[in-house]
PDB file of N, CA, C and O in Angstrom:
ATOM      1  N   MET A   1     113.271  92.934  85.241  1.00  0.00           N
ATOM      2  CA  MET A   1     113.123  91.645  85.204  1.00  0.00           C
ATOM      3  C   MET A   1     111.362  91.659  85.806  1.00  0.00           C
ATOM      4  O   MET A   1     111.171  91.989  86.977  1.00  0.00           O
ATOM      5  N   SER A   2     110.402  91.355  85.091  1.00  0.00           N
ATOM      6  CA  SER A   2     109.070  91.579  85.484  1.00  0.00           C
ATOM      7  C   SER A   2     108.797  91.198  86.463  1.00  0.00           C
ATOM      8  O   SER A   2     109.543  90.423  87.064  1.00  0.00           O
ATOM      9  N   ASN A   3     107.486  91.665  87.021  1.00  0.00           N
ATOM     10  CA  ASN A   3     106.677  91.128  88.235  1.00  0.00           C
ATOM     11  C   ASN A   3     106.045  89.721  87.956  1.00  0.00           C
ATOM     12  O   ASN A   3     105.515  89.628  86.849  1.00  0.00           O
ATOM     13  N   LEU A   4     106.010  88.795  88.621  1.00  0.00           N
ATOM     14  CA  LEU A   4     105.732  87.279  88.531  1.00  0.00           C
ATOM     15  C   LEU A   4     104.298  87.310  89.894  1.00  0.00           C
ATOM     16  O   LEU A   4     104.213  87.797  91.021  1.00  0.00           O
ATOM     17  N   ARG A   5     103.339  86.483  88.975  1.00  0.00           N
ATOM     18  CA  ARG A   5     102.266  85.673  90.136  1.00  0.00           C
ATOM     19  C   ARG A   5     102.675  84.293  90.297  1.00  0.00           C
ATOM     20  O   ARG A   5     103.564  83.696  89.690  1.00  0.00           O
ATOM     21  N   GLU A   6     101.840  83.844  91.268  1.00  0.00           N
ATOM     22  CA  GLU A   6     101.527  82.379  91.143  1.00  0.00           C
ATOM     23  C   GLU A   6     100.520  82.173  90.383  1.00  0.00           C
ATOM     24  O   GLU A   6      99.652  83.046  90.377  1.00  0.00           O
ATOM     25  N   THR A   7     100.375  81.194  89.688  1.00  0.00           N
ATOM     26  CA  THR A   7      99.892  80.605  88.611  1.00  0.00           C
ATOM     27  C   THR A   7      98.236  79.870  89.802  1.00  0.00           C
ATOM     28  O   THR A   7      98.448  79.221  90.826  1.00  0.00           O
ATOM     29  N   THR A   8      97.138  80.124  89.419  1.00  0.00           N
ATOM     30  CA  THR A   8      95.833  79.408  90.142  1.00  0.00           C
ATOM     31  C   THR A   8      95.938  78.058  89.485  1.00  0.00           C
ATOM     32  O   THR A   8      96.490  77.587  88.490  1.00  0.00           O
ATOM     33  N   GLU A   9      95.040  77.567  90.633  1.00  0.00           N
ATOM     34  CA  GLU A   9      94.707  76.111  90.188  1.00  0.00           C
ATOM     35  C   GLU A   9      94.198  75.511  89.304  1.00  0.00           C
ATOM     36  O   GLU A   9      94.418  74.349  88.960  1.00  0.00           O
ATOM     37  N   LEU A  10      93.333  76.410  88.782  1.00  0.00           N
ATOM     38  CA  LEU A  10      92.995  76.078  87.319  1.00  0.00           C
ATOM     39  C   LEU A  10      94.045  76.410  86.403  1.00  0.00           C
ATOM     40  O   LEU A  10      94.177  75.381  85.739  1.00  0.00           O
ATOM     41  N   GLU A  11      94.718  77.103  86.062  1.00  0.00           N
ATOM     42  CA  GLU A  11      95.819  77.443  85.129  1.00  0.00           C
ATOM     43  C   GLU A  11      96.848  76.352  85.088  1.00  0.00           C
ATOM     44  O   GLU A  11      97.562  75.892  84.197  1.00  0.00           O
ATOM     45  N   GLN A  12      96.634  76.034  86.681  1.00  0.00           N
ATOM     46  CA  GLN A  12      97.777  75.183  87.004  1.00  0.00           C
ATOM     47  C   GLN A  12      97.305  73.358  85.975  1.00  0.00           C
ATOM     48  O   GLN A  12      98.062  72.621  85.343  1.00  0.00           O
ATOM     49  N   GLU A  13      96.364  73.279  86.139  1.00  0.00           N
ATOM     50  CA  GLU A  13      95.594  71.910  85.927  1.00  0.00           C
ATOM     51  C   GLU A  13      95.571  71.939  84.118  1.00  0.00           C
ATOM     52  O   GLU A  13      96.018  71.020  83.433  1.00  0.00           O
ATOM     53  N   ALA A  14      95.087  72.926  83.689  1.00  0.00           N
ATOM     54  CA  ALA A  14      95.088  73.372  82.472  1.00  0.00           C
ATOM     55  C   ALA A  14      96.333  73.195  81.802  1.00  0.00           C
ATOM     56  O   ALA A  14      96.449  72.314  80.950  1.00  0.00           O
ATOM     57  N   PHE A  15      97.388  74.043  82.146  1.00  0.00           N
ATOM     58  CA  PHE A  15      98.773  74.070  81.948  1.00  0.00           C
ATOM     59  C   PHE A  15      99.511  72.813  81.375  1.00  0.00           C
ATOM     60  O   PHE A  15     100.187  72.528  80.387  1.00  0.00           O
ATOM     61  N   GLU A  16      98.977  72.140  82.636  1.00  0.00           N
ATOM     62  CA  GLU A  16      99.963  70.651  82.721  1.00  0.00           C
ATOM     63  C   GLU A  16      98.610  69.926  81.552  1.00  0.00           C
ATOM     64  O   GLU A  16      99.119  69.166  80.729  1.00  0.00           O
ATOM     65  N   TYR A  17      97.484  70.032  81.446  1.00  0.00           N
ATOM     66  CA  TYR A  17      96.769  69.061  80.318  1.00  0.00           C
ATOM     67  C   TYR A  17      97.069  69.559  79.239  1.00  0.00           C
ATOM     68  O   TYR A  17      96.874  68.752  78.329  1.00  0.00           O
ATOM     69  N   LEU A  18      97.637  70.967  78.741  1.00  0.00           N
ATOM     70  CA  LEU A  18      97.876  71.498  77.475  1.00  0.00           C
ATOM     71  C   LEU A  18      99.295  70.786  77.119  1.00  0.00           C
ATOM     72  O   LEU A  18      99.574  70.248  76.047  1.00  0.00           O
ATOM     73  N   ASN A  19     100.041  70.896  78.148  1.00  0.00           N
ATOM     74  CA  ASN A  19     101.623  69.906  77.695  1.00  0.00           C
ATOM     75  C   ASN A  19     101.205  68.376  77.434  1.00  0.00           C
ATOM     76  O   ASN A  19     101.408  67.898  76.318  1.00  0.00           O
ATOM     77  N   ASP A  20     100.690  67.693  78.336  1.00  0.00           N
ATOM     78  CA  ASP A  20     100.366  66.542  78.075  1.00  0.00           C
ATOM     79  C   ASP A  20      99.643  66.434  76.791  1.00  0.00           C
ATOM     80  O   ASP A  20      99.644  65.271  76.388  1.00  0.00           O
ATOM     81  N   LEU A  21      98.956  67.353  75.930  1.00  0.00           N
ATOM     82  CA  LEU A  21      98.061  66.754  74.862  1.00  0.00           C
ATOM     83  C   LEU A  21      98.995  67.234  73.910  1.00  0.00           C
ATOM     84  O   LEU A  21      99.252  66.487  72.967  1.00  0.00           O
ATOM     85  N   ARG A  22      99.632  68.501  73.988  1.00  0.00           N
ATOM     86  CA  ARG A  22     100.753  68.949  72.841  1.00  0.00           C
ATOM     87  C   ARG A  22     102.076  67.320  72.740  1.00  0.00           C
ATOM     88  O   ARG A  22     102.487  67.008  71.622  1.00  0.00           O
ATOM     89  N   GLU A  23     102.479  66.629  73.800  1.00  0.00           N
ATOM     90  CA  GLU A  23     103.283  65.996  73.626  1.00  0.00           C
ATOM     91  C   GLU A  23     102.367  64.742  73.084  1.00  0.00           C
ATOM     92  O   GLU A  23     103.104  63.908  72.558  1.00  0.00           O
ATOM     93  N   SER A  24     101.172  64.410  73.059  1.00  0.00           N
ATOM     94  CA  SER A  24     100.554  63.283  72.484  1.00  0.00           C
ATOM     95  C   SER A  24     100.466  63.393  71.269  1.00  0.00           C
ATOM     96  O   SER A  24     100.324  62.323  70.676  1.00  0.00           O
ATOM     97  N   GLY A  25     100.503  64.477  70.540  1.00  0.00           N
ATOM     98  CA  GLY A  25     100.211  64.843  69.062  1.00  0.00           C
ATOM     99  C   GLY A  25      98.810  64.921  68.260  1.00  0.00           C
ATOM    100  O   GLY A  25      98.630  65.193  67.073  1.00  0.00           O
ATOM    101  N   VAL A  26      97.801  64.576  69.342  1.00  0.00           N
ATOM    102  CA  VAL A  26      96.367  64.319  69.141  1.00  0.00           C
ATOM    103  C   VAL A  26      95.685  65.776  68.105  1.00  0.00           C
ATOM    104  O   VAL A  26      94.683  65.786  67.389  1.00  0.00           O
ATOM    105  N   THR A  27      96.336  66.505  68.292  1.00  0.00           N
ATOM    106  CA  THR A  27      96.005  67.964  67.663  1.00  0.00           C
ATOM    107  C   THR A  27      96.981  68.963  67.741  1.00  0.00           C
ATOM    108  O   THR A  27      97.837  69.076  68.619  1.00  0.00           O
ATOM    109  N   ASN A  28      96.729  69.954  66.398  1.00  0.00           N
ATOM    110  CA  ASN A  28      97.569  71.058  66.504  1.00  0.00           C
ATOM    111  C   ASN A  28      96.945  72.042  67.738  1.00  0.00           C
ATOM    112  O   ASN A  28      95.729  72.153  67.890  1.00  0.00           O
ATOM    113  N   MET A  29      97.707  72.585  68.405  1.00  0.00           N
ATOM    114  CA  MET A  29      97.398  73.240  69.911  1.00  0.00           C
ATOM    115  C   MET A  29      96.405  74.642  69.298  1.00  0.00           C
ATOM    116  O   MET A  29      95.714  75.321  70.058  1.00  0.00           O
ATOM    117  N   PHE A  30      96.495  74.862  67.967  1.00  0.00           N
ATOM    118  CA  PHE A  30      95.372  76.013  67.685  1.00  0.00           C
ATOM    119  C   PHE A  30      94.165  75.170  68.084  1.00  0.00           C
ATOM    120  O   PHE A  30      93.238  75.579  68.783  1.00  0.00           O
ATOM    121  N   GLY A  31      94.282  73.908  67.546  1.00  0.00           N
ATOM    122  CA  GLY A  31      92.640  73.475  67.892  1.00  0.00           C
ATOM    123  C   GLY A  31      92.487  73.013  69.410  1.00  0.00           C
ATOM    124  O   GLY A  31      91.508  72.273  69.505  1.00  0.00           O
ATOM    125  N   ALA A  32      92.955  73.154  70.290  1.00  0.00           N
ATOM    126  CA  ALA A  32      92.773  72.450  71.343  1.00  0.00           C
ATOM    127  C   ALA A  32      92.116  72.992  72.389  1.00  0.00           C
ATOM    128  O   ALA A  32      92.232  72.421  73.473  1.00  0.00           O
ATOM    129  N   ARG A  33      91.300  74.184  72.296  1.00  0.00           N
ATOM    130  CA  ARG A  33      90.293  74.621  73.003  1.00  0.00           C
ATOM    131  C   ARG A  33      89.076  73.429  73.224  1.00  0.00           C
ATOM    132  O   ARG A  33      88.663  73.391  74.383  1.00  0.00           O
ATOM    133  N   PRO A  34      88.572  72.647  72.468  1.00  0.00           N
ATOM    134  CA  PRO A  34      87.423  71.668  72.368  1.00  0.00           C
ATOM    135  C   PRO A  34      87.908  70.621  73.561  1.00  0.00           C
ATOM    136  O   PRO A  34      87.049  70.087  74.263  1.00  0.00           O
ATOM    137  N   TYR A  35      89.177  70.377  73.743  1.00  0.00           N
ATOM    138  CA  TYR A  35      89.560  69.339  74.304  1.00  0.00           C
ATOM    139  C   TYR A  35      89.520  69.869  75.911  1.00  0.00           C
ATOM    140  O   TYR A  35      89.222  69.162  76.874  1.00  0.00           O
ATOM    141  N   LEU A  36      89.941  71.461  75.951  1.00  0.00           N
ATOM    142  CA  LEU A  36      90.035  72.260  77.281  1.00  0.00           C
ATOM    143  C   LEU A  36      88.277  71.956  77.653  1.00  0.00           C
ATOM    144  O   LEU A  36      87.904  71.467  78.719  1.00  0.00           O
ATOM    145  N   MET A  37      87.430  72.330  76.623  1.00  0.00           N
ATOM    146  CA  MET A  37      86.127  72.659  77.166  1.00  0.00           C
ATOM    147  C   MET A  37      85.566  71.081  77.533  1.00  0.00           C
ATOM    148  O   MET A  37      84.588  70.919  78.263  1.00  0.00           O
ATOM    149  N   GLU A  38      86.064  70.330  77.132  1.00  0.00           N
ATOM    150  CA  GLU A  38      85.096  68.758  77.344  1.00  0.00           C
ATOM    151  C   GLU A  38      86.183  68.202  78.421  1.00  0.00           C
ATOM    152  O   GLU A  38      85.746  67.352  79.197  1.00  0.00           O
ATOM    153  N   ASP A  39      87.162  68.472  78.521  1.00  0.00           N
ATOM    154  CA  ASP A  39      87.865  67.486  79.351  1.00  0.00           C
ATOM    155  C   ASP A  39      87.977  68.050  80.894  1.00  0.00           C
ATOM    156  O   ASP A  39      87.992  67.325  81.889  1.00  0.00           O
ATOM    157  N   LEU A  40      88.046  69.377  80.895  1.00  0.00           N
ATOM    158  CA  LEU A  40      87.931  70.089  82.021  1.00  0.00           C
ATOM    159  C   LEU A  40      86.563  70.739  82.242  1.00  0.00           C
ATOM    160  O   LEU A  40      86.411  71.225  83.363  1.00  0.00           O
ATOM    161  N   GLU A  41      85.694  70.826  81.516  1.00  0.00           N
ATOM    162  CA  GLU A  41      84.293  70.781  81.643  1.00  0.00           C
ATOM    163  C   GLU A  41      84.443  72.625  82.042  1.00  0.00           C
ATOM    164  O   GLU A  41      84.330  73.132  83.158  1.00  0.00           O
ATOM    165  N   LEU A  42      84.728  73.339  80.707  1.00  0.00           N
ATOM    166  CA  LEU A  42      85.163  74.692  80.745  1.00  0.00           C
ATOM    167  C   LEU A  42      83.936  75.184  79.643  1.00  0.00           C
ATOM    168  O   LEU A  42      83.251  74.394  78.993  1.00  0.00           O
ATOM    169  N   ASP A  43      83.858  76.265  79.605  1.00  0.00           N
ATOM    170  CA  ASP A  43      83.284  77.096  78.715  1.00  0.00           C
ATOM    171  C   ASP A  43      84.178  77.653  77.464  1.00  0.00           C
ATOM    172  O   ASP A  43      85.389  77.855  77.556  1.00  0.00           O
ATOM    173  N   LYS A  44      83.396  77.874  76.266  1.00  0.00           N
ATOM    174  CA  LYS A  44      84.343  78.238  75.677  1.00  0.00           C
ATOM    175  C   LYS A  44      85.423  79.444  75.682  1.00  0.00           C
ATOM    176  O   LYS A  44      86.563  79.455  75.217  1.00  0.00           O
ATOM    177  N   ASN A  45      84.607  80.585  76.443  1.00  0.00           N
ATOM    178  CA  ASN A  45      85.666  81.813  76.357  1.00  0.00           C
ATOM    179  C   ASN A  45      86.520  81.119  77.726  1.00  0.00           C
ATOM    180  O   ASN A  45      87.618  81.663  77.604  1.00  0.00           O
ATOM    181  N   LYS A  46      86.593  80.437  78.660  1.00  0.00           N
ATOM    182  CA  LYS A  46      87.723  80.293  79.451  1.00  0.00           C
ATOM    183  C   LYS A  46      88.611  79.303  79.034  1.00  0.00           C
ATOM    184  O   LYS A  46      89.788  79.223  79.385  1.00  0.00           O
ATOM    185  N   ALA A  47      87.947  78.454  78.179  1.00  0.00           N
ATOM    186  CA  ALA A  47      88.805  77.574  77.377  1.00  0.00           C
ATOM    187  C   ALA A  47      89.837  78.062  76.742  1.00  0.00           C
ATOM    188  O   ALA A  47      90.943  77.527  76.810  1.00  0.00           O
ATOM    189  N   GLY A  48      89.581  79.208  76.003  1.00  0.00           N
ATOM    190  CA  GLY A  48      90.268  80.091  75.289  1.00  0.00           C
ATOM    191  C   GLY A  48      91.391  80.838  75.816  1.00  0.00           C
ATOM    192  O   GLY A  48      92.523  80.750  75.340  1.00  0.00           O
ATOM    193  N   LYS A  49      91.052  81.639  76.888  1.00  0.00           N
ATOM    194  CA  LYS A  49      91.420  82.487  77.779  1.00  0.00           C
ATOM    195  C   LYS A  49      92.831  81.674  77.907  1.00  0.00           C
ATOM    196  O   LYS A  49      93.959  82.097  77.656  1.00  0.00           O
ATOM    197  N   LEU A  50      92.395  80.243  78.421  1.00  0.00           N
ATOM    198  CA  LEU A  50      93.603  79.210  79.472  1.00  0.00           C
ATOM    199  C   LEU A  50      94.611  78.724  77.965  1.00  0.00           C
ATOM    200  O   LEU A  50      95.780  78.346  78.032  1.00  0.00           O
ATOM    201  N   LEU A  51      93.871  78.848  76.787  1.00  0.00           N
ATOM    202  CA  LEU A  51      94.787  78.493  75.823  1.00  0.00           C
ATOM    203  C   LEU A  51      95.527  79.627  75.481  1.00  0.00           C
ATOM    204  O   LEU A  51      96.695  79.442  75.140  1.00  0.00           O
ATOM    205  N   SER A  52      95.164  80.554  75.500  1.00  0.00           N
ATOM    206  CA  SER A  52      95.940  81.962  75.067  1.00  0.00           C
ATOM    207  C   SER A  52      97.226  82.002  76.157  1.00  0.00           C
ATOM    208  O   SER A  52      98.445  82.000  75.989  1.00  0.00           O
ATOM    209  N   THR A  53      96.546  82.033  77.107  1.00  0.00           N
ATOM    210  CA  THR A  53      97.482  82.184  78.655  1.00  0.00           C
ATOM    211  C   THR A  53      98.817  81.304  78.328  1.00  0.00           C
ATOM    212  O   THR A  53      99.894  81.778  77.967  1.00  0.00           O
ATOM    213  N   TRP A  54      98.519  79.917  78.530  1.00  0.00           N
ATOM    214  CA  TRP A  54      99.247  78.910  78.213  1.00  0.00           C
ATOM    215  C   TRP A  54     100.325  79.605  76.933  1.00  0.00           C
ATOM    216  O   TRP A  54     101.356  80.171  77.297  1.00  0.00           O
ATOM    217  N   MET A  55     100.055  79.522  75.751  1.00  0.00           N
ATOM    218  CA  MET A  55     100.762  79.815  74.541  1.00  0.00           C
ATOM    219  C   MET A  55     101.151  80.805  74.954  1.00  0.00           C
ATOM    220  O   MET A  55     102.156  80.600  74.274  1.00  0.00           O
ATOM    221  N   LYS A  56     101.445  82.120  75.623  1.00  0.00           N
ATOM    222  CA  LYS A  56     102.364  83.132  76.267  1.00  0.00           C
ATOM    223  C   LYS A  56     103.374  82.580  77.104  1.00  0.00           C
ATOM    224  O   LYS A  56     104.552  82.913  77.228  1.00  0.00           O
ATOM    225  N   VAL A  57     102.668  81.610  77.701  1.00  0.00           N
ATOM    226  CA  VAL A  57     104.112  81.349  78.863  1.00  0.00           C
ATOM    227  C   VAL A  57     104.377  80.314  78.492  1.00  0.00           C
ATOM    228  O   VAL A  57     104.953  79.719  79.403  1.00  0.00           O
ATOM    229  N   PHE A  58     104.268  79.622  77.489  1.00  0.00           N
ATOM    230  CA  PHE A  58     104.841  78.199  77.300  1.00  0.00           C
ATOM    231  C   PHE A  58     106.328  78.416  77.317  1.00  0.00           C
ATOM    232  O   PHE A  58     106.875  79.465  76.977  1.00  0.00           O
ATOM    233  N   ASN A  59     106.932  77.333  77.742  1.00  0.00           N
ATOM    234  CA  ASN A  59     108.399  76.848  77.968  1.00  0.00           C
ATOM    235  C   ASN A  59     108.780  75.537  78.081  1.00  0.00           C
ATOM    236  O   ASN A  59     108.032  74.847  78.774  1.00  0.00           O
ATOM    237  N   SER A  60     109.811  74.957  77.555  1.00  0.00           N
ATOM    238  CA  SER A  60     109.849  73.996  77.371  1.00  0.00           C
ATOM    239  C   SER A  60     110.410  72.769  78.540  1.00  0.00           C
ATOM    240  O   SER A  60     110.604  71.554  78.498  1.00  0.00           O
ATOM    241  N   GLU A  61     110.515  73.658  79.385  1.00  0.00           N
ATOM    242  CA  GLU A  61     110.724  73.081  81.039  1.00  0.00           C
ATOM    243  C   GLU A  61     109.463  72.761  81.718  1.00  0.00           C
ATOM    244  O   GLU A  61     109.383  72.138  82.777  1.00  0.00           O
ATOM    245  N   CYS A  62     108.375  73.284  80.959  1.00  0.00           N
ATOM    246  CA  CYS A  62     106.857  73.312  81.654  1.00  0.00           C
ATOM    247  C   CYS A  62     106.718  73.645  82.920  1.00  0.00           C
ATOM    248  O   CYS A  62     105.892  73.071  83.630  1.00  0.00           O
ATOM    249  N   GLU A  63     107.554  74.675  83.401  1.00  0.00           N
ATOM    250  CA  GLU A  63     107.373  75.152  84.881  1.00  0.00           C
ATOM    251  C   GLU A  63     106.291  76.386  84.457  1.00  0.00           C
ATOM    252  O   GLU A  63     106.307  77.187  83.523  1.00  0.00           O
ATOM    253  N   TYR A  64     105.378  76.177  85.536  1.00  0.00           N
ATOM    254  CA  TYR A  64     104.268  77.353  85.275  1.00  0.00           C
ATOM    255  C   TYR A  64     104.058  77.673  86.850  1.00  0.00           C
ATOM    256  O   TYR A  64     102.870  77.862  87.114  1.00  0.00           O
ATOM    257  N   GLU A  65     104.772  77.758  87.753  1.00  0.00           N
ATOM    258  CA  GLU A  65     104.757  78.153  89.211  1.00  0.00           C
ATOM    259  C   GLU A  65     103.951  79.474  89.236  1.00  0.00           C
ATOM    260  O   GLU A  65     102.916  79.727  89.852  1.00  0.00           O
ATOM    261  N   ASN A  66     104.766  80.331  88.327  1.00  0.00           N
ATOM    262  CA  ASN A  66     104.926  81.589  88.410  1.00  0.00           C
ATOM    263  C   ASN A  66     104.770  82.308  87.014  1.00  0.00           C
ATOM    264  O   ASN A  66     105.589  81.952  86.166  1.00  0.00           O
ATOM    265  N   ILE A  67     103.896  83.214  86.659  1.00  0.00           N
ATOM    266  CA  ILE A  67     104.182  83.492  85.269  1.00  0.00           C
ATOM    267  C   ILE A  67     103.601  85.357  85.485  1.00  0.00           C
ATOM    268  O   ILE A  67     103.042  85.899  86.439  1.00  0.00           O
ATOM    269  N   ASP A  68     103.979  85.823  84.340  1.00  0.00           N
ATOM    270  CA  ASP A  68     104.131  87.572  84.477  1.00  0.00           C
ATOM    271  C   ASP A  68     102.617  87.899  85.119  1.00  0.00           C
ATOM    272  O   ASP A  68     101.568  87.279  84.941  1.00  0.00           O
ATOM    273  N   ALA A  69     102.876  89.098  85.934  1.00  0.00           N
ATOM    274  CA  ALA A  69     102.069  89.401  86.935  1.00  0.00           C
ATOM    275  C   ALA A  69     100.831  90.134  86.117  1.00  0.00           C
ATOM    276  O   ALA A  69      99.701  90.244  86.594  1.00  0.00           O
ATOM    277  N   SER A  70     101.187  90.579  84.919  1.00  0.00           N
ATOM    278  CA  SER A  70     100.785  91.314  83.832  1.00  0.00           C
ATOM    279  C   SER A  70      99.200  90.405  83.746  1.00  0.00           C
ATOM    280  O   SER A  70      98.129  90.905  84.089  1.00  0.00           O
ATOM    281  N   ILE A  71      99.327  89.322  83.338  1.00  0.00           N
ATOM    282  CA  ILE A  71      98.279  88.180  82.839  1.00  0.00           C
ATOM    283  C   ILE A  71      97.294  88.205  84.051  1.00  0.00           C
ATOM    284  O   ILE A  71      97.711  88.288  85.207  1.00  0.00           O
ATOM    285  N   GLU A  72      96.209  88.143  83.793  1.00  0.00           N
ATOM    286  CA  GLU A  72      94.973  88.492  84.339  1.00  0.00           C
ATOM    287  C   GLU A  72      94.687  87.025  84.901  1.00  0.00           C
ATOM    288  O   GLU A  72      94.381  86.151  84.089  1.00  0.00           O
ATOM    289  N   PRO A  73      94.778  86.714  86.297  1.00  0.00           N
ATOM    290  CA  PRO A  73      94.653  85.494  86.751  1.00  0.00           C
ATOM    291  C   PRO A  73      93.153  84.728  86.318  1.00  0.00           C
ATOM    292  O   PRO A  73      92.088  85.346  86.336  1.00  0.00           O
ATOM    293  N   ILE A  74      93.257  83.474  85.981  1.00  0.00           N
ATOM    294  CA  ILE A  74      91.844  82.718  85.420  1.00  0.00           C
ATOM    295  C   ILE A  74      91.410  81.791  86.647  1.00  0.00           C
ATOM    296  O   ILE A  74      92.237  81.013  87.124  1.00  0.00           O
ATOM    297  N   ASN A  75      90.223  81.867  87.114  1.00  0.00           N
ATOM    298  CA  ASN A  75      89.764  80.882  88.067  1.00  0.00           C
ATOM    299  C   ASN A  75      88.195  80.110  87.640  1.00  0.00           C
ATOM    300  O   ASN A  75      87.746  80.262  86.504  1.00  0.00           O
ATOM    301  N   ARG A  76      87.671  79.531  88.375  1.00  0.00           N
ATOM    302  CA  ARG A  76      86.365  78.546  87.897  1.00  0.00           C
ATOM    303  C   ARG A  76      85.552  79.295  87.961  1.00  0.00           C
ATOM    304  O   ARG A  76      84.396  78.977  87.685  1.00  0.00           O
TER     305      ARG A  76
END
């Protein structure tokens, strides 16, 4: 069993946003970074890191309170 850490407030917000975006079908998730940048007011780098992390931890239950501790936390 791997070590877990709590998600940051920003990660929680972004992951919920990405789940909603995915369900909407507005874009392929590989094209989601501009949506994160605009709607969450993030720079390109941070939006990319959040999207990449979400893709690594995605699960169909949309539960992201705890994720792998080896993933560096992302804050504002």
